[in-house]
C-alpha positions in Angstrom: -0.1 -0.1 0.0 1.4 3.3 -1.0 0.6 6.8 0.8 -3.2 7.3 0.6 -2.4 10.8 -0.3 1.1 11.0 -1.8 0.9 8.7 -4.7 -1.4 11.2 -6.2 0.2 14.3 -5.4 2.6 15.8 -7.8 3.7 19.5 -8.0 1.3 20.3 -10.6 -1.7 18.8 -8.8 -2.9 21.4 -6.1 -3.0 19.7 -2.5 -6.3 21.3 -1.9 -8.1 19.4 -4.5 -7.3 15.9 -2.9 -7.8 17.2 1.0 -11.1 16.0 1.6 -11.0 12.6 -0.2 -7.6 11.9 1.1 -8.6 12.7 4.4 -11.5 10.5 4.4 -9.4 7.7 3.0 -7.0 7.7 5.8 -9.7 7.7 8.4 -11.7 4.8 6.7 -8.3 2.6 6.5 -7.3 3.4 10.1 -11.1 2.5 11.2 -11.7 -0.4 9.3 -8.5 -2.4 8.1 -7.6 -5.1 10.6 -4.2 -4.4 12.4 -3.8 -0.8 10.6 -4.0 2.6 12.8 -3.2 6.1 12.1 0.0 6.8 14.4 -0.8 9.6 16.1 1.6 9.4 19.0 -0.9 7.2 21.3 1.9 4.5 21.3 4.9 6.9 21.9 6.6 6.2 25.2 9.4 7.9 27.2 12.2 5.3 27.0 15.3 5.5 29.2 18.5 6.9 27.5 21.3 4.6 26.2 23.0 3.4 29.4 26.5 3.8 28.2 27.0 5.9 24.9 30.5 6.2 23.6 32.1 9.4 22.0 31.9 10.0 18.4 34.9 9.1 16.4 37.1 12.0 15.6 36.1 13.9 12.7 32.5 13.1 13.1 31.4 16.8 12.9 28.7 17.8 11.8 27.1 14.4 12.8 24.7 12.6 10.4 22.1 10.0 10.9 20.0 8.3 8.6 16.8 6.7 10.0 13.7 5.1 8.5 10.3 5.0 10.4 7.4 5.1 8.0 6.5 8.0 6.0 9.6 10.5 5.8 7.1 13.4 6.0 6.7 12.7 9.8 10.2 11.6 10.5 11.3 14.9 9.0 8.9 17.1 11.0 9.9 15.4 14.2 13.7 16.0 13.6 13.2 19.5 12.3 12.0 20.3 15.8 15.1 19.1 17.6 17.6 21.6 19.0 21.1 20.8 17.5 19.9 19.7 14.3 21.0 21.8 11.5 19.4 19.8 8.2 16.8 17.1 7.6 16.3 15.8 4.1 13.7 13.4 3.1 15.1 10.4 1.0 15.6 6.7 0.2 18.1 4.4 1.5 18.5 0.5 1.2 18.4 0.4 -2.5 20.4 1.5 -5.7 20.4 5.0 -7.2 18.6 3.9 -10.3 15.5 3.0 -8.4 15.5 6.0 -5.8 12.2 7.7 -7.4 9.0 8.0 -5.5 6.8 6.3 -8.0 9.4 3.3 -7.9 10.0 2.8 -4.1 6.4 2.9 -3.7 6.2 -0.6 -5.2 7.9 -2.1 -2.1 10.4 -4.2 -4.1 13.6 -1.9 -4.5 15.1 -2.5 -1.2 14.6 1.2 -0.4 12.9 2.7 2.9 11.7 6.0 3.1 14.4 7.7 5.2 15.4 11.0 6.5 19.2 12.2 6.8 19.8 14.3 9.8 22.6 16.4 10.2 23.3 18.0 13.6 25.9 19.4 16.1 27.3 16.7 18.4 27.8 19.4 21.1 24.3 20.3 21.3 22.6 17.0 20.5 24.1 13.4 20.5 23.3 10.6 18.1 22.3 8.5 21.2 19.7 11.3 22.0 18.6 11.3 18.3 18.2 7.5 18.8 16.0 8.0 21.9 13.7 10.5 20.1 13.5 8.0 17.2 12.1 4.9 19.2 10.1 7.5 21.6 8.1 9.9 19.5 9.2 9.3 15.8 7.8 6.1 14.9 6.5 2.9 16.2 9.5 0.3 16.3 7.4 -2.7 16.8 5.2 -2.5 13.4 6.7 -4.7 10.7 7.1 -3.2 7.4 4.4 -0.7 8.1 3.8 2.5 10.1 0.2 3.6 10.8 -1.9 3.2 7.5 1.2 2.9 5.4 2.0 -0.7 4.5 5.1 -2.2 2.8 8.7 -2.7 3.2 9.7 0.7 2.1 8.1 1.8 5.5 9.9 -0.3 7.7 12.0 0.6 10.9 15.5 0.6 9.9 18.7 2.8 11.2 21.2 3.1 8.4 24.5 3.3 10.1 27.6 5.0 8.4 30.5 3.6 10.4 30.9 0.8 13.0 30.6 3.3 16.0 27.0 3.9 14.8 26.4 0.4 14.4 27.7 -0.4 17.9 25.5 2.3 19.3 22.2 1.5 17.5 22.6 -2.4 18.5 23.3 -1.7 21.9 20.5 0.6 22.4 18.0 -1.8 20.9 19.3 -4.8 23.2 18.8 -2.6 26.2 15.1 -1.7 25.3 14.5 -5.3 24.6 15.8 -6.5 27.8 13.8 -3.9 29.6 10.6 -5.0 27.8 10.0 -1.1 27.4 7.4 -2.0 24.5 4.6 -4.4 24.7 5.4 -6.0 21.6 8.7 -7.3 19.9 11.0 -4.5 18.5 11.5 -5.0 14.7 14.0 -2.1 13.9 16.7 -3.5 11.5 20.0 -2.0 11.7 21.6 -1.9 8.3 25.0 -0.5 6.5 24.2 2.7 4.9 25.3 2.1 1.2 23.7 5.5 -0.2 21.3 8.0 0.6 19.2 9.7 -2.2 17.1 12.7 -1.8 13.6 12.7 -2.5 11.7 14.7 -5.0 11.8 18.3 -4.2 8.0 18.2 -3.6 8.4 16.1 -0.6 11.0 18.2 1.1 9.4 20.2 4.1 6.1 18.9 3.4 4.7 19.2 6.8 5.9 22.4 7.1 4.6 23.6 3.7 1.2 21.9 4.1 0.2 21.9 8.0 -3.5 21.3 7.3 -2.8 18.3 4.8 -5.2 15.7 6.3 -2.3 13.1 6.5 -0.2 15.5 8.3 -3.0 16.5 10.8 -3.7 12.9 11.5 -0.2 11.0 11.4 2.3 13.4 12.1 1.6 16.8 13.8 0.6 14.9 17.0 4.2 13.2 16.8 5.7 17.0 17.2 3.4 17.6 20.1 4.6 14.6 21.8 8.1 15.5 20.9 7.6 18.9 22.8 5.8 17.1 25.7 8.5 14.3 26.2 11.4 16.2 25.4 11.2 19.9 26.2 14.7 20.5 26.8 15.7 19.5 23.0 12.4 20.8 21.5 12.6 23.8 19.4 9.6 25.7 18.2 10.9 27.0 14.8 11.7 24.0 12.8 14.9 23.9 10.7 13.9 24.8 7.2 16.3 23.9 4.5 16.4 24.7 0.6 14.0 22.5 -1.3 16.0 19.8 -3.3 
């Protein structure tokens, strides 16, 4: 299943024409389809921090993190509101450059996951803190190959590590959360090597910021930002990081 809204959205098709029908579709899917729910932050929990985070390797400044957790619109919105984050780009990771196109990725057969590349200042926010936000409010790490109303491998929970240090941090954190039984259901988050990140089409960038009243954003993503503010007030920034449209 592809985005109930985005698969029909192009820069030439105004958002307003689709708002009513798309909103009804999202609500219908959440209400009627077994096991599908519009993720509105209700599953979000404040999880403990990584017990023994290690220092980033020398030269890792600025830091980068590539995370996947469902539709990249919501992931982007959350991390745009995190202090210390300087750039957030929606894109694709896990597949080849040749198939890094929305209409192809939406088939679920490319190996790609909708992802965000986060650039951050390690002196203001750490990789471990970004992972904590990722597991707490940005997505539901117990949903396998889906997130809320979106179903398919392209919506999987996946941490793409750029080096051995990121791999250790991610695996250690997942092991800690599993041991503590923080979530009622098993964590299904993958940890995969980052072979490449490919920015998504320009109309996907800053999408939530540009279309705050879009039904999909209102139902699925805006509540995550509110949860971020409530759960991590010291890391929350009211004005999001908005970057040049790719």
